[in-house]
N, C-alpha and C positions, 0 to 999 in steps of 0.2 A: 645111500643118501646120507650125507653128513648132517648132524644135528645143528640147529642154528647156533651162532656164537653165544647167545645169551644163556643157552642151556649147558655150555661147557665151562661153567664157573666152579672154581674150587676156592674156598676161603675168600669169595668176593672178587677174584681175579680170573679173567678168561685165559684159556690155554694159549692162544696166540700172543697175548701180552706177556705171559711168563716166558715163552720161547724167545720173543724179541728182547726181553730184559736179559736173558741168559746170553744171547748173541752179543748184545751191547757190552756186557761185562767182559766177554772174551775179546772183543775188539779193543776195549780200553786197555786190557792187559797187553795185547799185541802192540798197540801204539806206544805204550810205556816202554816195552822191550826195545822197540825200534829207536825211540828217543835216547834210551840209555846207550844203545849200541853206537848211535851217531855221536853222542857226547864223548864216548870212550875212543872213538875212531880217530886215527891220525890223518884222515883224509881232509884236506883243507878245502875251503870254498872254491879257490881257483882251480883245484884239481877236479872237484865235482863239476864246475862250469865247463872244464875241458872235456870231461866225459860226455856231458850233455851235448856240447858242440860237436864232438866226434860223431855222435849219432846222426847229425844233420848231413854228414858227408854223403851218405848214400842218397838222400833225398835230392841234394843239389846235383850230384852226378847224374842220377836217373832223369831229372828234369832237363839237364843239358843234353844228354844223349837223345832223349825224346825230341828235343828241338832240332838236333842234327838230322834225325830221321825225317822229320816233317819238312825240313829244308830240302832234303833230297826228293821227297815226294812232290813238292811244289815245283822245283826247278828241273828235276830229272837230270839226265845226261851223265851221271857219275862224276861230276866235277869235283865233288867234295870228299872223295874217298881218302880215308886216313886210317887204315886198318890197325896200325900199331897203337895209335892214340886211342881208338875205340876199344881195343883189347885191354890196354892198361887201365882205362877208366872203368870198364866193366869189371875187371878184377878188383879194383879198389872198392867200388860200390858193393860187390858181392862179399868182399872181406868184411865190410862193416855190417852186412846183413847176416853174417855168419854162414854164408853158403859157399860150398866148394864149386869150382868151375872146371868142368871137364874140357878136354881139347875140342870136342865137337861144339860145345856151347861157346867156347871162345871164338871158334870159326864163325858161328852165327853172329856173335857180337861185333865181329869185324865188318860185317855188312859188305863183304866181297865174296867172290867165288872161293870155295873151300881150299883149292890148291894155292891160291894167293894168300889166304889167311894162314895156311900152314907154313908157307915161306916166311911170313912175318913173325910167326911164333918162333920159328927157328932162329931168326935174326934177334929177337928179343932174348931168347935163351943164350945165344952167343955173346950178347952184350951184358949178360947176367942181370937183366932187368926183371926176368921171371925165372922161376924154377919149376921144372916138371917133376911131379911127385906121383909115384905109383899108388894106385888104390890098393890098400891092404886086403880088401875083401875080394877084389877082382883084378888080378894082375894084368889083365888085358887092357885095363882102363888107366888113364893118367889124368891128373889134375894139374892146373897151373896155379902158381902162387907168386905174388909179387915179392921181389926182393925187399927186405925191410927198409933199406935206405931209399929205394925208389918209392915205396909206399909213403914214407915221410915227406918226400919232396912233392909228390902228387897231392897229399893232404894240404900242404902249405899252399899249393897253387889253387886248390879248390876254395880255401878260405879267403884267399886274396882276390881271386878273379870271378868266382861264381857267386851270384847273389843268393840269399836264402830262397829256398823253394817256397812257393805259395803256402804249402801245408805247414811250414815251420812257424810262420808268424815271425815277427821281429820284436824282441824284448828290448825295452828301453831300460837303461840303468847303468 
């Protein structure tokens, strides 16, 4: 059983207060270090804004893809299959989430039968829109990566045509 806080006083100051004061001192030093780093940094406000905006890409794409799946659920019939588009957007979102996408995951993202998805992956590779990269840990496995110029064009499309996801909020300024 811990003694009551009143009994844990040394020099008129309780132990928790001393610990909190120490933590506050460390936090102030850390904040000062961060401020100094930011002041010395050559990263401009527009670049920082772009980095923040870039993090929104995944949210926008995931919201859009979720809407596509809901549309399919509501209307059914397979009328809206667009496996190449779904694969490209899933790769873009995954890239911004820092996740690797295996071939089987890309097939799932295509929302079509696996053989159809594999044909589309081959077409995207032939068009140099995606690159297949071997897993260095498991040579039997491969990942798909967007070609850089395709990723840039998809990002531009996202910012132009997909509204901010509800979780992003909209900043005025």
